[in-house]
matplotlib code that plots the C-alpha trace (Angstrom):
import matplotlib.pyplot as plt

x = [-54.6, -53.2, -55.8, -53.7, -50.8, -48.7, -47.0, -44.2, -43.3, -41.1, -41.7, -39.0, -38.7, -39.4, -35.7, -36.2, -37.4, -41.0, -40.4, -38.8, -41.9, -44.2, -42.2, -42.4, -46.2, -46.5, -44.3, -46.4, -49.6, -48.2, -47.3, -50.6, -52.6, -50.5, -51.3, -54.6, -54.9, -58.4, -57.2, -54.3, -52.7, -50.2, -48.0, -44.8, -43.7, -45.1, -43.8, -47.4, -49.9, -53.5, -56.1, -59.8, -62.3, -63.1, -65.8, -68.5, -66.7, -63.6, -65.0, -61.5, -60.4, -61.7, -62.8, -60.0, -57.0, -54.8, -53.5, -52.6, -49.3, -48.1, -47.2, -50.6, -52.4, -50.4, -51.1, -54.8, -54.8, -53.1, -55.7, -58.5, -57.0, -56.5, -59.9, -58.4, -59.1, -56.8, -57.3, -55.3, -57.9, -61.0, -60.8, -60.2, -57.1, -56.2, -53.7, -51.1, -51.1, -50.6, -47.2, -46.9, -47.2, -43.9, -42.6, -41.2, -39.7, -37.3, -33.8, -31.7, -28.1, -25.1, -22.0, -18.8, -15.5, -13.4, -13.1, -14.6, -11.3, -9.9, -6.9, -4.5, -3.7, -0.3, -1.3, -4.9, -4.5, -3.7, -6.9, -8.9, -7.5, -8.4, -12.0, -12.3, -11.0, -13.4, -16.3, -15.3, -15.0, -18.4, -19.9, -18.4, -19.8, -23.3, -23.1, -22.0, -24.9, -27.5, -26.5, -29.2, -30.9, -34.3, -36.9, -39.8, -40.0, -40.6, -44.0, -45.0, -43.6, -45.7, -48.8, -47.9, -47.6, -51.0, -52.6, -51.2, -52.5, -56.0, -56.1, -55.1, -57.9, -60.5, -61.3, -61.5, -63.0, -60.0, -57.7, -59.1, -58.6, -55.1, -54.3, -55.3, -53.2, -50.2, -50.5, -50.4, -47.5, -45.5, -45.9, -44.8, -41.8, -40.7, -41.1, -38.9, -36.3, -36.2, -35.5, -32.8, -31.0, -31.1, -29.6, -26.9, -26.0, -25.8, -23.5, -21.3, -21.0, -22.7, -24.9, -28.4, -29.8, -28.6, -29.8, -33.2, -33.3, -33.0, -36.2, -38.0, -41.4, -41.1, -43.9, -45.2, -44.7, -47.6, -49.3, -52.3, -53.5, -56.9, -57.0, -58.9, -61.8, -62.2, -60.7, -57.8, -54.6, -51.7, -49.4, -46.2, -45.9, -49.5, -49.1, -46.0, -48.0, -50.9, -48.5, -46.7, -49.9, -51.2, -48.1, -47.6, -51.2, -50.7, -47.6, -48.4, -49.5, -52.6, -52.3, -50.8, -48.0, -46.4, -42.6, -40.6, -38.5, -35.5, -35.5, -31.8, -31.3, -34.7, -33.2, -35.8, -35.0, -35.2, -37.3, -35.7, -35.4, -36.3, -32.9, -31.3, -33.4, -32.3, -28.7, -28.9, -30.4, -27.6, -25.1, -26.5, -24.4, -26.0, -26.1, -26.0, -27.7, -31.5, -33.2, -36.2, -38.4, -36.4, -35.6]
y = [-6.5, -10.1, -12.8, -15.4, -15.5, -18.6, -19.0, -21.6, -22.7, -25.4, -26.0, -27.0, -30.7, -32.3, -32.0, -28.2, -26.7, -25.9, -22.2, -22.4, -24.2, -21.6, -18.8, -20.3, -20.5, -17.0, -15.6, -17.5, -16.2, -12.6, -12.9, -14.4, -11.7, -8.9, -10.1, -8.7, -11.0, -12.4, -16.0, -17.3, -20.7, -22.1, -25.0, -26.6, -29.2, -28.8, -32.2, -32.8, -35.6, -34.6, -37.3, -37.3, -34.9, -35.8, -33.3, -31.4, -28.2, -29.1, -28.0, -26.8, -30.5, -33.0, -36.6, -38.3, -37.9, -40.8, -40.2, -37.4, -36.4, -33.5, -31.3, -32.1, -30.8, -27.6, -27.2, -27.8, -25.0, -22.7, -23.5, -22.9, -19.5, -18.2, -19.6, -21.5, -25.1, -28.1, -29.1, -32.4, -34.0, -32.8, -35.3, -39.1, -40.1, -43.4, -45.5, -45.2, -41.4, -41.2, -40.2, -43.5, -45.6, -47.3, -46.6, -49.8, -48.2, -46.1, -47.5, -46.2, -45.6, -44.8, -43.2, -43.2, -41.7, -44.6, -48.0, -51.2, -53.1, -54.7, -52.7, -53.2, -50.3, -50.3, -47.9, -48.2, -45.9, -43.0, -43.5, -43.9, -40.7, -38.8, -40.2, -39.1, -35.6, -35.3, -36.3, -33.8, -31.0, -31.8, -31.8, -28.4, -26.9, -28.3, -27.2, -23.7, -23.3, -24.5, -22.5, -19.9, -18.1, -19.3, -16.9, -18.2, -18.4, -21.6, -20.3, -19.9, -23.4, -24.8, -23.1, -24.7, -28.1, -27.7, -26.7, -29.8, -32.0, -30.3, -30.8, -34.5, -35.0, -33.5, -30.5, -28.0, -25.2, -25.3, -25.7, -22.4, -20.6, -21.9, -21.0, -17.4, -17.3, -18.8, -16.1, -13.3, -14.9, -15.5, -11.9, -10.7, -13.0, -11.8, -8.2, -8.8, -10.6, -7.6, -5.3, -7.6, -7.9, -4.1, -3.6, -6.2, -4.4, -1.0, -2.5, -4.1, -0.9, -2.4, -0.5, -0.1, 0.8, -2.5, -4.5, -2.9, -3.6, -7.3, -7.1, -4.9, -6.2, -7.4, -5.7, -7.2, -5.2, -3.0, -4.9, -2.6, 0.9, 2.6, 5.6, 8.8, 7.8, 4.5, 2.1, -0.2, -0.5, -3.0, -1.2, -0.1, 3.1, 4.1, 3.5, 5.7, 8.4, 8.2, 8.4, 11.3, 13.3, 12.6, 13.9, 16.8, 17.9, 17.3, 19.5, 22.0, 25.4, 26.7, 30.2, 32.7, 34.7, 37.5, 37.3, 39.2, 42.0, 43.5, 47.3, 47.7, 46.4, 44.9, 41.5, 38.7, 35.6, 32.6, 29.6, 26.3, 24.0, 20.2, 19.4, 21.3, 19.2, 16.0, 17.1, 17.9, 14.5, 12.8, 14.6, 13.1, 10.2, 6.8, 4.7, 7.8, 8.0, 8.7, 11.7, 11.8, 10.8, 7.5, 8.4]
z = [274.3, 273.7, 273.7, 275.5, 277.9, 278.7, 282.1, 282.0, 285.5, 287.0, 290.7, 293.2, 293.9, 297.2, 298.1, 298.7, 301.9, 302.5, 302.5, 299.0, 297.7, 299.3, 297.9, 294.4, 294.6, 296.0, 293.1, 290.5, 292.0, 292.0, 288.3, 287.5, 289.2, 287.6, 284.1, 282.7, 279.7, 279.2, 278.7, 280.8, 280.7, 283.2, 282.0, 283.2, 285.7, 289.2, 290.5, 291.6, 291.4, 291.5, 292.0, 291.2, 292.7, 296.3, 297.2, 295.2, 296.2, 294.2, 290.9, 289.8, 289.7, 287.2, 287.9, 285.9, 288.1, 289.2, 292.8, 295.2, 296.8, 298.9, 296.0, 294.4, 297.5, 297.4, 293.7, 294.3, 296.8, 294.3, 291.7, 294.1, 295.2, 291.7, 290.5, 287.7, 286.4, 286.4, 282.7, 282.9, 285.1, 283.2, 280.4, 280.3, 278.4, 276.9, 278.9, 276.2, 276.5, 280.3, 281.7, 283.6, 280.4, 279.5, 276.0, 274.6, 271.5, 273.6, 273.9, 276.8, 275.8, 278.0, 276.4, 278.3, 277.3, 278.6, 277.0, 278.5, 278.3, 281.5, 282.8, 285.7, 288.0, 289.7, 292.5, 293.5, 296.5, 294.2, 292.2, 295.5, 296.9, 293.7, 294.0, 297.6, 296.8, 293.9, 296.1, 298.8, 296.3, 294.9, 298.4, 299.1, 295.9, 296.7, 300.3, 299.3, 296.9, 299.3, 302.4, 302.2, 305.1, 305.9, 304.8, 306.8, 310.6, 312.5, 313.5, 309.9, 309.0, 311.8, 310.4, 307.0, 308.7, 310.4, 307.1, 305.5, 308.4, 308.2, 304.4, 304.8, 307.4, 305.0, 307.2, 304.3, 306.5, 308.8, 305.8, 304.3, 307.6, 308.0, 304.4, 305.1, 308.2, 306.3, 303.6, 306.2, 308.1, 304.9, 303.9, 307.3, 307.3, 303.9, 305.0, 308.0, 305.9, 303.5, 306.4, 307.8, 304.4, 303.9, 307.4, 306.7, 303.5, 305.3, 308.0, 305.4, 303.4, 300.3, 298.0, 299.5, 296.1, 294.5, 297.4, 297.2, 293.5, 294.2, 296.2, 293.7, 292.5, 288.9, 287.0, 283.9, 280.7, 279.6, 276.8, 276.1, 276.7, 276.5, 274.2, 275.2, 272.9, 274.9, 272.4, 273.4, 271.5, 271.8, 269.4, 271.0, 269.0, 269.5, 273.3, 273.4, 271.5, 274.0, 276.9, 275.4, 274.7, 278.2, 280.0, 277.6, 278.3, 282.0, 282.4, 279.7, 280.8, 279.1, 280.5, 278.1, 279.6, 277.7, 277.3, 279.9, 278.5, 280.3, 280.5, 279.9, 276.4, 275.6, 275.8, 275.7, 277.7, 275.4, 276.3, 277.3, 274.3, 274.5, 273.2, 276.1, 278.6, 276.9, 277.0, 280.7, 281.4, 279.6, 281.7, 284.9, 286.1, 286.4, 289.6, 291.9, 295.3, 294.9, 296.4, 298.7, 295.8, 295.4, 291.7]

ax = plt.figure().add_subplot(projection="3d")
ax.plot(x, y, z, "-o")
ax.set_aspect("equal")
plt.show()
């Protein structure tokens, strides 16, 4: 089993909706809990500011933070839920190594494709119209990429707002209760959205299988496996051998059956070869409708 796993995450900025930020933290928490590595480190850009520890219960936060913001409050709740530690606030850093320290040796450069010489334009209206059209095209592209259906209901967003207000007021008992209710409401909203999207795909004649695949839970890759003798291996070939032996023994019949002989010409029915099974599987077409077992 690997000794260390790194999670590199980049949280949405404050320009995104509250449900997008909540969905990001829920996905990150899901990936974190599905990984079974002993040491796990989460790094990246959370667009969050975490201040110093405010209460003795906030042991997951150090005493060397700078200031708080809304994203920092949400990140603190995520850290408390996953029982992790915010390492950046545990140790005091020199002023020159903080993110807010100006770097005087950095020179900002701006490169343009046009020259800086003065020019005279005969028809300024034409250039102005081109600028207006370019701005409109850019606005349409941005609007088209941002028109996504809301995944959380107004009631859930109201619970999130109440949780933020309780957290800002310092009522951590109410914050914990509202956080639990928010988690349940978010799961229910995502479940309803999944059903609605599948219904829309069915009405539009789109592939239900492909639509369901978009909602499939991303499972982490198997990194280790326990052998029958109790030892753990992380070798891919050894894991394949353990899995092969397990299922071979599971589906293998240990009852001896004599071969069946036909009375007419004493013809013995040959057994099915593994190569014949592989050949039959290859003949099955891909992307066909699944059966009752969803395979």
